[in-house]
C-alpha positions as MATLAB code, in Angstrom:
seq = 'MKIKVLIDNCLSPRLAQALRILEEESCEVRHLLEEFSKDPGDIVWIRDLARRGGWFVISLDRIHKPPAQREILRQTGLNIFLLAKGYMSISPREQASRLLHLWDAILEAARTAKPGECFRIPISGARIEKFLL';
ca = [
    -103.432  291.378 -147.513;
    -101.297  293.455 -149.517;
     -97.911  295.066 -148.497;
     -98.020  298.792 -148.645;
     -94.817  300.759 -149.818;
     -94.188  304.099 -149.647;
     -91.407  305.249 -151.584;
     -89.804  308.475 -149.861;
     -89.671  312.020 -151.864;
     -85.834  311.630 -152.015;
     -86.708  309.072 -155.299;
     -88.607  309.942 -158.251;
     -92.234  309.217 -158.533;
     -91.871  307.643 -161.515;
     -90.092  304.718 -159.756;
     -93.098  304.559 -157.559;
     -95.121  304.116 -160.785;
     -93.094  301.512 -162.302;
     -93.216  299.388 -158.935;
     -96.647  299.861 -158.750;
     -97.422  298.783 -162.516;
     -95.384  295.808 -161.919;
     -96.612  294.616 -158.783;
    -100.069  295.836 -158.368;
    -100.994  291.982 -157.511;
     -98.534  291.905 -154.443;
     -98.245  295.121 -153.120;
     -99.461  299.030 -152.966;
     -97.078  301.207 -154.328;
     -97.290  305.002 -153.612;
     -95.062  307.552 -153.487;
     -94.678  310.126 -150.690;
     -96.474  313.087 -152.834;
     -99.510  310.756 -153.904;
    -100.152  309.989 -149.942;
     -99.761  313.518 -148.842;
    -100.202  316.465 -151.082;
     -97.119  318.130 -150.038;
     -93.999  316.808 -148.107;
     -95.500  317.588 -144.664;
     -91.843  316.809 -143.245;
     -90.333  313.589 -141.771;
     -92.109  313.226 -138.461;
     -95.394  314.119 -139.665;
     -95.672  311.265 -142.496;
     -93.682  308.861 -140.326;
     -96.544  309.181 -137.158;
     -99.190  309.069 -139.896;
     -98.210  306.070 -141.760;
     -97.452  304.355 -138.538;
    -100.782  305.229 -137.292;
    -102.453  303.625 -140.065;
    -100.358  300.560 -139.938;
     -99.265  298.273 -142.577;
     -96.505  300.184 -144.448;
     -92.942  299.930 -144.759;
     -90.685  302.862 -146.572;
     -88.165  302.813 -148.972;
     -86.003  306.055 -148.766;
     -82.680  307.111 -150.144;
     -81.888  309.663 -147.648;
     -80.481  309.361 -144.326;
     -84.174  309.828 -142.598;
     -82.781  307.724 -139.791;
     -79.843  309.922 -138.684;
     -81.259  313.258 -137.345;
     -81.871  312.593 -133.618;
     -85.729  313.596 -133.707;
     -86.127  311.241 -136.814;
     -84.739  308.445 -135.032;
     -86.616  308.616 -132.017;
     -89.857  309.028 -133.767;
     -89.013  305.686 -135.793;
     -88.252  304.036 -132.483;
     -91.401  304.607 -131.031;
     -93.686  304.054 -133.914;
     -91.987  301.237 -135.127;
     -92.154  301.930 -138.614;
     -90.013  299.729 -140.922;
     -87.667  301.523 -143.070;
     -85.746  300.190 -146.039;
     -82.862  302.169 -146.947;
     -80.647  302.392 -150.181;
     -77.088  302.056 -150.105;
     -75.287  305.437 -150.380;
     -74.170  304.384 -153.952;
     -77.788  304.721 -155.149;
     -77.513  308.538 -155.104;
     -75.226  308.423 -157.941;
     -76.926  306.455 -160.332;
     -79.777  307.175 -162.608;
     -83.384  306.510 -161.896;
     -83.400  303.825 -164.283;
     -80.468  302.049 -162.807;
     -82.309  302.365 -159.109;
     -85.539  300.677 -160.618;
     -83.129  298.009 -162.132;
     -81.543  297.131 -159.041;
     -84.544  297.105 -156.934;
     -86.051  295.181 -159.292;
     -83.302  292.832 -158.660;
     -83.611  292.612 -155.222;
     -87.275  292.915 -154.751;
     -88.530  289.597 -154.054;
     -86.135  289.739 -151.108;
     -87.367  293.208 -149.943;
     -90.807  291.805 -150.101;
     -89.627  288.977 -147.835;
     -88.140  290.909 -145.384;
     -91.237  293.038 -145.342;
     -93.460  290.293 -144.644;
     -91.354  288.840 -141.813;
     -89.967  292.210 -140.364;
     -90.790  293.082 -136.806;
     -92.097  296.545 -135.867;
     -89.454  299.071 -135.867;
     -87.001  296.455 -137.945;
     -84.912  298.753 -140.514;
     -82.946  297.401 -143.163;
     -80.279  298.370 -145.635;
     -80.542  297.616 -149.739;
     -77.230  297.003 -151.026;
     -75.938  298.752 -154.137;
     -74.597  295.377 -155.093;
     -74.894  292.015 -154.008;
     -78.317  290.340 -152.940;
     -78.394  290.387 -149.421;
     -80.360  292.829 -147.367;
     -79.115  293.633 -144.035;
     -80.728  294.489 -140.880;
     -79.492  297.383 -138.745;
     -80.576  299.171 -135.624;
     -81.528  302.532 -134.908;
];
């Protein structure tokens, strides 16, 4: 069964395209705007992806910070991979390079994740860290 990856709207659709081309055998990579005709708001798409099952999200924003989003993430059990703050200050090409460097670790974490587990993807180093909401 392929892992399903959603790239959040705070990251470039081109990043999703590049990952999809490189990883078409092991996972399905989609950008938020490919799954939804427009950004319906975090709560709506989080619920929808959780209902469909099998998805994990890579995001650059602080999706887990607002209380409403934090609660819906807890309720739905959706797995989130958050890029460290340093990703905001590098180019999309550098973001892709760093993600690809960690891609095997990201996929392994996704395969073994329990519902609702969240992970932080570091800007440097090779260790994916779990964190609690």
